[in-house]
C-alpha positions in Angstrom: 44.9 2.0 5.8 45.0 5.7 5.5 41.3 5.8 7.1 42.5 3.8 9.8 45.6 6.1 10.4 43.0 9.2 10.6 41.0 7.5 13.1 43.7 6.4 15.3 45.2 9.7 15.3 42.0 11.6 16.1 41.3 8.9 18.9 44.8 9.4 20.6 44.1 13.1 20.6 40.6 12.8 22.4 42.1 10.4 24.9 44.9 13.0 25.5 42.4 15.9 26.0 40.4 13.5 28.5 43.5 12.7 30.6 44.5 16.4 30.7 41.2 17.2 32.3 41.1 14.3 34.7 43.5 15.9 37.4 46.9 14.6 35.7 47.6 17.8 33.9 50.9 18.2 35.7 52.0 14.9 34.6 51.1 14.4 31.0 53.5 16.4 28.8 51.8 19.1 27.0 48.8 19.4 29.2 48.3 23.1 30.4 47.1 24.1 33.7 45.0 26.9 32.4 41.3 25.5 32.3 40.4 28.0 29.8 43.1 27.2 27.3 42.6 23.7 27.9 38.8 24.0 27.1 39.5 25.6 23.9 42.1 23.1 22.8 39.8 20.2 23.7 36.9 21.6 21.8 39.3 22.3 18.9 40.4 18.6 19.1 36.9 17.5 19.4 35.8 19.3 16.3 38.8 18.1 14.3 38.0 14.4 15.2 34.3 15.0 14.1 35.6 16.4 10.8 38.0 13.3 10.4 35.0 11.1 11.0 32.8 12.9 8.5 35.6 12.9 5.8 36.5 9.3 6.2 32.9 7.8 6.6 31.5 5.6 3.9 28.3 3.5 3.4 28.9 -0.4 3.4 26.4 -2.7 1.6 25.2 -2.8 -2.2 23.8 0.2 -3.8 20.3 -0.5 -5.0 19.6 -1.3 -8.7 16.1 -1.7 -9.9 15.7 -5.4 -10.6 15.4 -6.2 -14.3 12.2 -8.2 -15.8 11.4 -9.1 -19.1 8.7 -6.8 -20.9 7.0 -7.5 -24.2 7.1 -4.9 -26.8 3.5 -5.2 -27.4 0.4 -7.0 -25.8 -0.6 -10.3 -27.5 -4.4 -9.4 -27.5 -4.0 -5.8 -29.0 -4.2 -7.2 -32.8 -7.0 -5.2 -34.2 -7.7 -3.4 -31.0 -9.6 -0.2 -31.4 -7.7 2.6 -30.1 -9.6 5.3 -28.0 -10.9 8.6 -29.6 -9.3 11.0 -29.2 -6.0 9.4 -29.1 -5.4 9.6 -25.4 -2.8 7.0 -24.5 -3.4 6.9 -20.8 -6.5 6.4 -18.4 -7.3 9.6 -16.4 -7.4 9.4 -12.6 -11.4 9.4 -12.2 -11.5 6.3 -14.7 -15.0 5.4 -13.6 -16.6 8.7 -15.3 -15.8 7.0 -18.8 -18.8 4.9 -18.3 -21.0 8.2 -18.0 -23.0 7.1 -15.2 -23.9 9.6 -12.6 -25.1 7.3 -10.0 -21.8 5.2 -10.1 -19.8 8.6 -10.1 -21.4 9.5 -6.7 -20.7 6.1 -5.2 -17.1 6.1 -6.4 -16.5 9.2 -4.7 -17.6 8.0 -1.4 -15.1 5.2 -1.4 -11.9 7.5 -0.8 -13.9 9.2 2.3 -15.7 6.3 4.0 -14.0 3.0 2.9 -12.5 1.5 6.1 -9.9 -0.5 4.2 -8.7 2.6 2.7 -8.7 4.3 5.9 -6.5 1.7 7.4 -4.1 1.6 4.6 -4.0 5.6 4.9 -3.0 5.3 8.6 -0.5 2.7 7.7 1.1 5.1 5.3 1.3 7.7 7.9 2.8 5.3 10.3 5.7 4.4 7.7 6.3 8.1 7.2 6.7 8.6 11.0 9.2 5.7 10.8 11.3 7.4 8.2 11.8 10.4 10.9 12.6 7.7 13.6 15.5 6.4 11.4 16.8 9.8 10.7 16.9 10.6 14.4 20.1 8.5 14.4 21.9 11.2 12.5 21.7 13.5 15.4 23.3 13.4 19.2 21.4 12.4 22.1 21.2 15.3 24.6 19.9 15.1 28.4 19.6 17.3 31.0 18.6 17.0 34.7 19.1 17.9 38.3 19.9 16.2 41.4 20.2 16.6 45.2 21.9 14.0 47.5 22.3 14.3 51.2 25.1 11.8 52.7 26.2 10.9 56.0 29.2 8.9 56.2 29.5 5.9 58.7 31.8 6.2 61.6 33.0 2.8 61.2 34.5 3.5 57.6 38.2 4.0 57.5 38.7 3.9 61.2 37.7 7.5 61.8 35.0 9.1 64.2 32.0 10.6 63.2 31.8 14.5 63.1 29.7 17.0 61.3 32.0 17.0 58.4 31.0 13.4 57.7 27.7 14.8 56.4 27.7 16.3 53.1 25.4 17.5 50.1 26.0 17.3 46.5 23.8 19.3 44.1 24.2 18.5 40.5 23.0 20.0 37.4 24.4 18.1 34.4 24.0 18.1 30.5 25.1 14.9 28.9 25.6 14.4 25.2 26.5 11.3 23.2 26.7 10.5 19.6 27.5 7.7 17.4 28.8 9.1 14.0 27.5 7.2 11.1 30.8 6.2 9.9 29.8 3.0 8.1 26.4 4.2 6.8 24.3 2.2 9.1 21.8 5.3 9.9 21.9 6.1 6.0 21.0 2.6 5.2 18.3 2.3 7.9 16.7 5.7 6.6 16.9 4.5 3.0 15.2 1.3 3.9 12.5 3.3 5.8 12.0 5.8 3.0 11.4 3.0 0.4 9.1 1.3 2.9 7.2 4.6 3.2 7.0 4.7 -0.5 5.8 1.0 -0.7 3.1 1.9 1.7 1.8 4.9 -0.2 1.7 2.4 -3.2 -0.2 0.0 -1.1 -2.6 2.7 -0.3 -3.2 3.4 -4.0 -3.7 -0.2 -4.7 -6.3 -0.5 -1.9 -8.0 2.5 -3.2 -7.9 1.0 -6.6 -9.2 -2.5 -5.6 -12.0 -1.0 -3.7 -13.2 1.3 -6.5 -12.9 -1.7 -9.1 -14.8 -3.9 -6.8 -17.4 -1.2 -6.3 -17.8 -0.7 -10.1 -18.1 -4.6 -10.7 -20.7 -4.9 -8.0 -22.5 -1.7 -9.5 -22.6 -3.2 -13.1 -23.6 -6.8 -11.7 -26.6 -5.1 -9.8 -27.7 -3.3 -12.9 -27.3 -6.5 -14.9 -29.8 -8.0 -12.4 -31.9 -5.1 -12.8 -32.0 -5.6 -16.6 -32.8 -9.4 -16.1 -35.7 -8.4 -13.6 -37.1 -6.0 -16.1 -37.0 -8.7 -18.9 -38.6 -11.3 -16.5 -41.3 -8.8 -15.7 -41.9 -8.0 -19.2 -41.9 -11.7 -20.1 -44.4 -12.3 -17.2 -46.8 -9.8 -18.7 -46.6 -11.5 -22.1 -47.1 -15.1 -20.5 -50.3 -13.7 -18.9 -51.5 -12.7 -22.4 -50.7 -16.1 -23.4 -52.4 -17.9 -20.8 -55.4 -15.7 -21.1 -55.6 -16.6 -24.7 -55.1 -20.3 -24.0 -58.1 -20.3 -21.5 -60.2 -18.5 -24.2 -59.4 -21.2 -26.5 -60.1 -23.9 -24.0 -63.4 -22.1 -23.2 -64.3 -22.6 -27.0 -63.1 -26.0 -27.0 -60.3 -25.4 -29.4 -57.5 -25.9 -26.6 -57.1 -28.8 -24.2 -57.1 -28.5 -20.4 -53.4 -29.6 -20.7 -52.5 -26.3 -22.7 -53.9 -24.4 -19.8 -52.0 -26.0 -17.2 -48.7 -25.6 -19.3 -49.3 -22.1 -19.8 -50.0 -21.4 -15.9 -46.8 -23.6 -15.2 -44.8 -21.6 -17.5 -46.1 -18.1 -16.0 -45.5 -19.1 -12.4 -42.1 -20.6 -13.1 -41.2 -17.3 -14.7 -42.7 -15.3 -11.9 -40.6 -17.3 -9.5 -37.3 -16.6 -11.4 -38.1 -12.9 -11.1 -38.4 -13.1 -7.4 -35.4 -15.2 -6.9 -33.2 -12.2 -8.6 -34.0 -10.2 -5.6 -31.6 -12.4 -3.5 -28.6 -11.7 -5.6 -29.5 -8.0 -6.0 -29.7 -7.6 -2.1 -26.3 -9.0 -1.8 -24.7 -6.8 -4.3 -26.5 -3.8 -2.7 -25.0 -4.6 0.5 -21.8 -5.2 -0.8 -21.8 -1.7 -2.3 -22.8 -0.2 1.1 -19.9 -1.9 2.8 -17.5 -0.3 0.1 -18.7 3.3 0.9 -18.7 2.6 4.6 -22.3 2.5 5.2 -24.4 -0.1 6.9 -26.7 -1.9 4.7 -29.9 -0.9 6.7 -29.4 2.5 5.7 -28.4 2.2 2.0 -30.4 1.3 -1.1 -30.3 1.8 -4.8 -33.5 2.3 -7.0 -33.7 -0.2 -9.9 -32.1 0.9 -13.1 -31.5 -1.7 -15.9 -28.0 -1.8 -17.2 -27.9 0.5 -20.3 -24.4 1.5 -20.4 -22.0 1.6 -23.7 -19.0 -0.3 -23.5 -16.3 2.4 -23.8 -12.9 2.2 -25.4 -9.8 1.7 -23.1 -6.4 3.4 -23.9 -4.1 0.4 -23.3 -0.7 1.9 -23.9 2.5 0.0 -24.2 3.7 -3.0 -21.9 6.6 -1.1 -20.6 4.2 1.6 -19.2 2.6 -1.0 -16.9 5.7 -0.9 -14.7 5.0 2.7 -13.8 1.1 2.5 -13.9 0.3 -0.3 -11.4 0.7 0.6 -7.7 1.2 -3.1 -6.7 3.9 -3.4 -8.9 5.6 -0.2 -7.6 4.9 -1.5 -4.0 6.9 -4.5 -4.8 9.8 -2.6 -6.4 10.2 -0.3 -3.4 10.1 -3.4 -0.9 13.0 -4.8 -3.0 14.9 -1.3 -2.6 14.0 -1.4 1.3 15.3 -4.9 1.6 18.4 -4.1 -0.3 19.3 -1.4 2.4 19.0 -3.6 5.1 21.9 -5.6 3.8 24.1 -2.5 4.2 22.5 -2.3 7.9 23.5 -5.9 8.4 27.0 -5.3 7.1 27.7 -2.4 9.2 27.7 -4.7 12.3 31.1 -6.2 11.1 32.8 -2.8 11.6 33.6 -1.1 15.1 31.3 1.4 16.5 32.7 4.9 17.6 30.8 6.8 20.4 31.7 10.6 21.2 30.3 11.6 24.6 30.5 14.9 26.4 29.1 16.2 29.8 29.1 19.8 31.3 27.3 21.4 34.2 27.6 22.7 37.9 28.3 20.6 41.0 28.6 22.0 44.4 27.9 21.0 47.9 25.6 24.0 49.0 23.0 25.8 47.1 24.6 29.1 47.4 27.7 28.0 45.5 25.8 25.6 43.2 25.3 27.8 40.0 28.7 29.8 40.4 31.5 29.8 38.0 34.0 27.8 40.0 31.5 24.9 40.5 31.5 24.2 36.7 32.7 21.0 35.3 33.0 19.2 32.0 34.3 16.4 30.2 34.6 14.9 26.7 35.5 11.5 25.5 35.4 8.9 22.9 34.7 5.0 22.9 35.5 2.4 20.3 34.1 -1.0 20.3 34.3 -4.0 18.2 32.7 -7.2 18.5 35.5 -9.9 18.7 33.4 -13.2 18.8 29.6 -13.7 18.5 29.3 -17.2 17.2 28.5 -16.3 13.4 25.6 -14.0 14.6 26.6 -11.1 12.2 27.2 -13.4 9.1 23.8 -15.1 9.6 21.9 -11.9 10.0 23.6 -10.5 6.7 22.7 -14.0 4.8 19.2 -13.3 6.2 19.1 -9.8 4.5 20.5 -10.9 1.5 17.9 -13.8 1.2 15.0 -11.3 2.2 16.2 -9.1 -0.7 16.2 -11.9 -3.2 12.5 -12.7 -2.0 11.6 -9.5 -2.5 12.9 -9.2 -6.0 11.2 -12.6 -7.0 8.0 -10.9 -5.6 8.5 -8.0 -7.8 9.0 -10.1 -10.9 6.1 -12.2 -10.1 3.8 -9.1 -9.8 5.2 -7.8 -13.0 4.1 -11.2 -14.5 0.8 -11.0 -12.9 0.2 -7.5 -14.2 0.8 -8.6 -17.8 -1.4 -11.7 -17.4 -4.3 -9.7 -16.3 -4.0 -7.2 -19.0 -3.8 -10.1 -21.5 -6.7 -11.8 -20.0 -9.2 -8.8 -20.1 -8.1 -7.9 -23.6 -8.9 -11.2 -24.7 -12.2 -11.3 -22.8 -13.4 -8.0 -24.3 -12.4 -9.2 -28.0 -14.1 -12.3 -27.6 -17.3 -11.1 -25.7 -17.7 -8.4 -28.4 -17.7 -11.0 -31.1 -20.0 -13.0 -28.9 -22.3 -10.2 -28.2 -22.9 -9.6 -31.9 -23.7 -13.4 -32.3 -26.2 -13.3 -29.5 -28.0 -10.4 -30.9 -28.6 -12.2 -34.1 -30.0 -15.3 -32.0 -32.4 -13.1 -29.9 -33.6 -11.6 -33.1 -34.2 -15.1 -34.6 -35.8 -16.4 -31.3 -38.4 -13.4 -31.4 -39.3 -14.3 -35.1 -39.6 -17.9 -34.1 -42.0 -16.9 -31.2 -44.1 -14.8 -33.5 -44.2 -17.5 -36.1 -45.2 -20.5 -33.9 -47.7 -18.3 -31.9 -49.5 -17.5 -35.2 -49.3 -21.3 -36.2 -50.8 -22.4 -32.8 -53.8 -19.6 -33.3 -54.2 -21.6 -36.6 -54.3 -24.8 -34.9 -51.4 -26.2 -36.9 -49.0 -26.9 -33.8 -49.4 -27.7 -30.3 -49.0 -25.5 -27.3 -45.7 -27.1 -26.3 -44.2 -25.5 -29.5 -45.1 -22.3 -28.3 -43.8 -22.9 -24.7 -40.4 -24.2 -26.6 -40.2 -21.1 -28.8 -41.0 -18.7 -25.7 -38.5 -20.4 -23.4 -35.7 -20.2 -26.0 -36.3 -16.7 -26.5 -36.1 -15.8 -22.7 -33.0 -17.9 -22.4 -31.5 -16.0 -25.3 -32.5 -12.6 -24.0 -31.0 -13.5 -20.5 -27.7 -14.7 -22.2 -27.6 -11.4 -24.1 -27.8 -9.3 -20.8 -25.3 -11.5 -19.3 -22.9 -11.0 -22.0 -23.4 -7.3 -21.7 -22.7 -7.4 -17.9 -19.6 -9.6 -18.6 -18.2 -6.9 -21.1 -18.7 -4.1 -18.3 -16.9 -6.3 -15.7 -14.1 -7.0 -18.3 -13.9 -3.3 -18.9 -13.4 -2.6 -15.1 -10.9 -5.3 -14.8 -8.9 -4.0 -17.8 -8.8 -0.6 -16.3 -7.7 -2.0 -12.9 -5.0 -4.2 -14.6 -3.7 -1.0 -16.2 -3.4 0.8 -12.8 -6.6 2.9 -13.1 -4.7 6.0 -14.2 -2.3 6.1 -11.3 1.4 7.0 -12.1 4.5 6.1 -10.0 5.8 9.6 -10.4 3.5 10.7 -7.4 4.9 7.9 -5.4 8.3 9.2 -3.9 8.5 11.3 -1.0 9.4 14.9 -0.9 12.8 16.0 0.3 11.5 17.1 3.6 10.3 13.6 4.4 13.2 11.8 2.6 15.7 13.7 4.8 17.9 15.3 2.3 
């Protein structure tokens, strides 16, 4: 009640000042005819009114509290996980350097410069920062200035008078107008708060796009290198199969082997050669994908063949609670919840009256010679209070929409957190299982090689048929390709784990500086 009394008192004072300068100074008690004294009194009262508004202002709507979410103490799949050496509990920014591949390093550096998705996200971030300044403009008054000249000739048939030269007049006007709506209910403050949180969400989106592009490039790169390794294996196998065909032809020429053995050896050779050629299709597609990610056309980009020969590095996993600060998508979802919360206050401010202060001053005269003289001056100050009386439930529905939007953003945030934990657990499990599988597969490759050696010697001795040789060679090739595939999958799981952990990003770099925040 005290707040409303202060407002009413200030409004009455401003109205009184306005009336005093409207030509009724001799009628209203307390109005002085001295324009200078009255001007001083008017400005004093206006300043007093503004002070009352500033003192009594408040911010409607709920204050933001970060949504809670369930966070496990440890990751389930870290049982027996080998810690990185040295004991660094976080991934560094240039995470791709842990793979110690100079070619990959060069490609990753180009993502931030030439990737068009990153460029688009960066432009959207700059746009969201500009929106913060747009919202901040509501703190300040609007001032306009201009000049006008009007020449008027009055009709001789108006008021029953007759036309004379005095009926033609001029009006030269040079006004400066100012209006300001004090942020009494915190509408502007909540709008700025929402825009600032939106800009911070956009900054997190930019980092998420960078991380996604870099992770995708690393995946494509390792898959391409995996294909290079398979192609190298197939080429070496083709060389071995040519020797087997030559051996079979010699045995056929000497009458030891049959024509069927020669045909089977030729079939095996041609089939392997076809597999080696077929790998070129997938390799070209991955090469084109890498070119796209670094902002180049496929026609001007190529990578020389280099078989996958990377060592799977140890990744510092950290604690689940740290994930909330490391992943840019989680940070973006949380900032959107903050932005939606502020919009509730913006919606609720519509339930309260709006107060507008206005002022005008300048020079007005009927001739150019008197236009800018002191007696031609004029000024006025005033205030207006408006309250919506009936709008058919519009304000309530808008507020309900804002609250529902906030609830949706909170649910999105919690879902993003759950997705993050799932992705970390998935790739931890993949790395653990693939490491075990790789050991077993290496043993299978060794056994298959020994089998080929034994069966080939038996074939030369004439104790087994050439079908046995083909079966052993096919089994060896299959196991070797499987081993290469497991190595590639381990590298992909490493990249995906780094991406799931946030790629070395930290939310402390997210929040805007004071100059942008408007403090």
